[in-house]
N, CA and C atoms as a LAMMPS dump frame, in Angstrom:
ITEM: TIMESTEP
0
ITEM: NUMBER OF ATOMS
195
ITEM: BOX BOUNDS ff ff ff
-5.0000000000000000e+02 5.0000000000000000e+02
-5.0000000000000000e+02 5.0000000000000000e+02
-5.0000000000000000e+02 5.0000000000000000e+02
ITEM: ATOMS id mol type element x y z
1 1 1 N 2.697 20.591 14.003
2 1 2 C 2.157 19.69 13.007
3 1 3 C 2.104 18.278 13.604
4 2 1 N 1.028 17.596 13.313
5 2 2 C 0.845 16.218 13.758
6 2 3 C 0.701 15.35 12.516
7 3 1 N 1.397 14.218 12.519
8 3 2 C 1.323 13.279 11.398
9 3 3 C 0.713 11.98 11.903
10 4 1 N -0.248 11.481 11.177
11 4 2 C -0.881 10.207 11.509
12 4 3 C -0.366 9.152 10.538
13 5 1 N -0.235 7.921 11.017
14 5 2 C 0.225 6.813 10.18
15 5 3 C -0.862 5.74 10.169
16 6 1 N -1.209 5.312 8.979
17 6 2 C -2.247 4.312 8.776
18 6 3 C -1.638 3.128 8.031
19 7 1 N -1.891 1.926 8.499
20 7 2 C -1.362 0.737 7.838
21 7 3 C -2.423 0.159 6.909
22 8 1 N -2.046 -0.018 5.651
23 8 2 C -2.975 -0.549 4.651
24 8 3 C -2.253 -1.595 3.805
25 9 1 N -3.022 -2.395 3.085
26 9 2 C -2.457 -3.41 2.195
27 9 3 C -3.016 -3.188 0.797
28 10 1 N -2.108 -3.032 -0.162
29 10 2 C -2.498 -2.913 -1.562
30 10 3 C -2.226 -4.231 -2.263
31 11 1 N -2.988 -4.522 -3.302
32 11 2 C -2.756 -5.764 -4.036
33 11 3 C -2.803 -5.505 -5.533
34 12 1 N -2.167 -6.417 -6.268
35 12 2 C -2.102 -6.296 -7.721
36 12 3 C -1.797 -7.658 -8.335
37 13 1 N -2.319 -7.926 -9.514
38 13 2 C -1.945 -9.164 -10.207
39 13 3 C -0.617 -9.018 -10.962
40 14 1 N -0.041 -7.782 -10.999
41 14 2 C 1.142 -7.501 -11.812
42 14 3 C 2.465 -7.609 -11.049
43 15 1 N 2.588 -6.847 -9.934
44 15 2 C 3.883 -6.772 -9.243
45 15 3 C 3.703 -6.185 -7.852
46 16 1 N 4.774 -6.308 -7.026
47 16 2 C 4.74 -5.7 -5.701
48 16 3 C 4.758 -4.179 -5.817
49 17 1 N 5.497 -3.651 -6.781
50 17 2 C 5.535 -2.2 -6.982
51 17 3 C 4.142 -1.677 -7.324
52 18 1 N 3.442 -2.378 -8.185
53 18 2 C 2.083 -1.978 -8.553
54 18 3 C 1.142 -2.093 -7.349
55 19 1 N 1.355 -3.091 -6.504
56 19 2 C 0.541 -3.241 -5.298
57 19 3 C 0.733 -2.039 -4.366
58 20 1 N 1.986 -1.589 -4.188
59 20 2 C 2.257 -0.418 -3.348
60 20 3 C 1.646 0.834 -3.968
61 21 1 N 1.771 0.985 -5.284
62 21 2 C 1.161 2.131 -5.969
63 21 3 C -0.351 2.126 -5.822
64 22 1 N -0.952 0.952 -5.897
65 22 2 C -2.396 0.821 -5.724
66 22 3 C -2.812 1.252 -4.321
67 23 1 N -2.037 0.859 -3.318
68 23 2 C -2.35 1.238 -1.936
69 23 3 C -2.358 2.755 -1.777
70 24 1 N -1.337 3.414 -2.312
71 24 2 C -1.249 4.877 -2.202
72 24 3 C -2.358 5.546 -2.993
73 25 1 N -2.617 5.062 -4.202
74 25 2 C -3.663 5.649 -5.045
75 25 3 C -5.038 5.545 -4.38
76 26 1 N -5.357 4.361 -3.872
77 26 2 C -6.662 4.166 -3.214
78 26 3 C -6.773 5.021 -1.947
79 27 1 N -5.709 5.076 -1.162
80 27 2 C -5.728 5.871 0.072
81 27 3 C -5.906 7.352 -0.242
82 28 1 N -5.283 7.814 -1.323
83 28 2 C -5.358 9.242 -1.658
84 28 3 C -6.756 9.675 -2.095
85 29 1 N -7.629 8.718 -2.393
86 29 2 C -9.002 9.077 -2.747
87 29 3 C -9.808 9.536 -1.532
88 30 1 N -9.395 9.127 -0.329
89 30 2 C -10.137 9.523 0.865
90 30 3 C -9.272 10.222 1.917
91 31 1 N -7.96 10.256 1.715
92 31 2 C -7.057 10.894 2.678
93 31 3 C -6.293 12.003 1.964
94 32 1 N -6.364 13.209 2.532
95 32 2 C -5.634 14.34 1.964
96 32 3 C -4.268 14.459 2.631
97 33 1 N -3.324 14.996 1.915
98 33 2 C -2.035 15.344 2.494
99 33 3 C -1.107 14.176 2.764
100 34 1 N -1.183 13.122 1.967
101 34 2 C -0.256 12.004 2.149
102 34 3 C 1.151 12.512 1.856
103 35 1 N 2.048 12.301 2.814
104 35 2 C 3.409 12.829 2.674
105 35 3 C 4.458 11.741 2.525
106 36 1 N 4.089 10.492 2.749
107 36 2 C 5.071 9.427 2.61
108 36 3 C 4.449 8.059 2.754
109 37 1 N 5.213 7.068 2.303
110 37 2 C 4.782 5.68 2.423
111 37 3 C 5.997 4.846 2.8
112 38 1 N 5.797 3.929 3.708
113 38 2 C 6.836 2.989 4.125
114 38 3 C 6.305 1.592 3.825
115 39 1 N 6.904 0.925 2.848
116 39 2 C 6.488 -0.437 2.522
117 39 3 C 7.198 -1.358 3.506
118 40 1 N 6.41 -2.024 4.35
119 40 2 C 7.004 -2.79 5.444
120 40 3 C 7.026 -4.295 5.198
121 41 1 N 6.251 -4.763 4.224
122 41 2 C 6.186 -6.203 4.011
123 41 3 C 5.632 -6.499 2.624
124 42 1 N 6.185 -7.523 1.992
125 42 2 C 5.669 -8.014 0.716
126 42 3 C 5.205 -9.443 0.908
127 43 1 N 4.025 -9.769 0.384
128 43 2 C 3.527 -11.139 0.401
129 43 3 C 2.898 -11.43 -0.957
130 44 1 N 2.529 -12.682 -1.164
131 44 2 C 1.902 -13.051 -2.433
132 44 3 C 0.992 -14.248 -2.226
133 45 1 N 0.034 -14.377 -3.124
134 45 2 C -0.852 -15.535 -3.161
135 45 3 C -0.359 -16.415 -4.309
136 46 1 N -0.159 -17.695 -4.02
137 46 2 C 0.346 -18.638 -5.022
138 46 3 C -0.741 -19.652 -5.361
139 47 1 N -0.893 -19.901 -6.65
140 47 2 C -1.859 -20.9 -7.113
141 47 3 C -1.205 -21.688 -8.241
142 48 1 N -1.231 -22.991 -8.132
143 48 2 C -0.642 -23.871 -9.141
144 48 3 C 0.822 -23.521 -9.434
145 49 1 N 1.564 -23.181 -8.392
146 49 2 C 2.989 -22.897 -8.538
147 49 3 C 3.33 -21.541 -9.12
148 50 1 N 2.33 -20.654 -9.255
149 50 2 C 2.56 -19.32 -9.799
150 50 3 C 1.98 -18.265 -8.869
151 51 1 N 2.644 -17.118 -8.802
152 51 2 C 2.094 -15.994 -8.046
153 51 3 C 0.929 -15.419 -8.834
154 52 1 N -0.226 -15.346 -8.182
155 52 2 C -1.419 -14.816 -8.85
156 52 3 C -1.843 -13.457 -8.276
157 53 1 N -1.333 -13.101 -7.086
158 53 2 C -1.64 -11.796 -6.51
159 53 3 C -0.479 -11.351 -5.63
160 54 1 N 0.014 -10.155 -5.886
161 54 2 C 1.074 -9.549 -5.097
162 54 3 C 0.436 -8.607 -4.075
163 55 1 N 0.981 -8.604 -2.844
164 55 2 C 0.449 -7.732 -1.804
165 55 3 C 1.589 -6.944 -1.161
166 56 1 N 1.334 -5.666 -0.904
167 56 2 C 2.305 -4.794 -0.253
168 56 3 C 1.65 -4.179 0.98
169 57 1 N 2.207 -4.462 2.15
170 57 2 C 1.721 -3.867 3.388
171 57 3 C 2.45 -2.532 3.563
172 58 1 N 1.691 -1.455 3.624
173 58 2 C 2.277 -0.11 3.628
174 58 3 C 1.791 0.706 4.817
175 59 1 N 2.677 1.561 5.306
176 59 2 C 2.299 2.563 6.301
177 59 3 C 2.251 3.889 5.57
178 60 1 N 1.077 4.497 5.562
179 60 2 C 0.848 5.765 4.882
180 60 3 C 0.878 6.878 5.93
181 61 1 N 1.701 7.896 5.691
182 61 2 C 1.79 9.041 6.617
183 61 3 C 1.079 10.243 6
184 62 1 N 0.297 10.926 6.841
185 62 2 C -0.396 12.141 6.367
186 62 3 C -0.574 13.086 7.548
187 63 1 N -0.609 14.385 7.228
188 63 2 C -0.755 15.381 8.283
189 63 3 C -2.203 15.507 8.724
190 64 1 N -2.365 15.732 10.014
191 64 2 C -3.697 15.9 10.609
192 64 3 C -3.984 17.392 10.685
193 65 1 N -5.142 17.785 10.181
194 65 2 C -5.51 19.209 10.188
195 65 3 C -6.265 19.577 11.445
């Protein structure tokens, strides 16, 4: 078995958890067999002293057929 890892960034106006969930959900629309996710970094966009967008940098693992 061979596993490939793809690095993607998910974003959300709600939370970092939602950003990571968004990344996995979007990736699963075009990638089959996702077996894990490693959230490696959290960032955010700040405007007028408030976080307006949360970002989660994720490594998605999936098996290669």
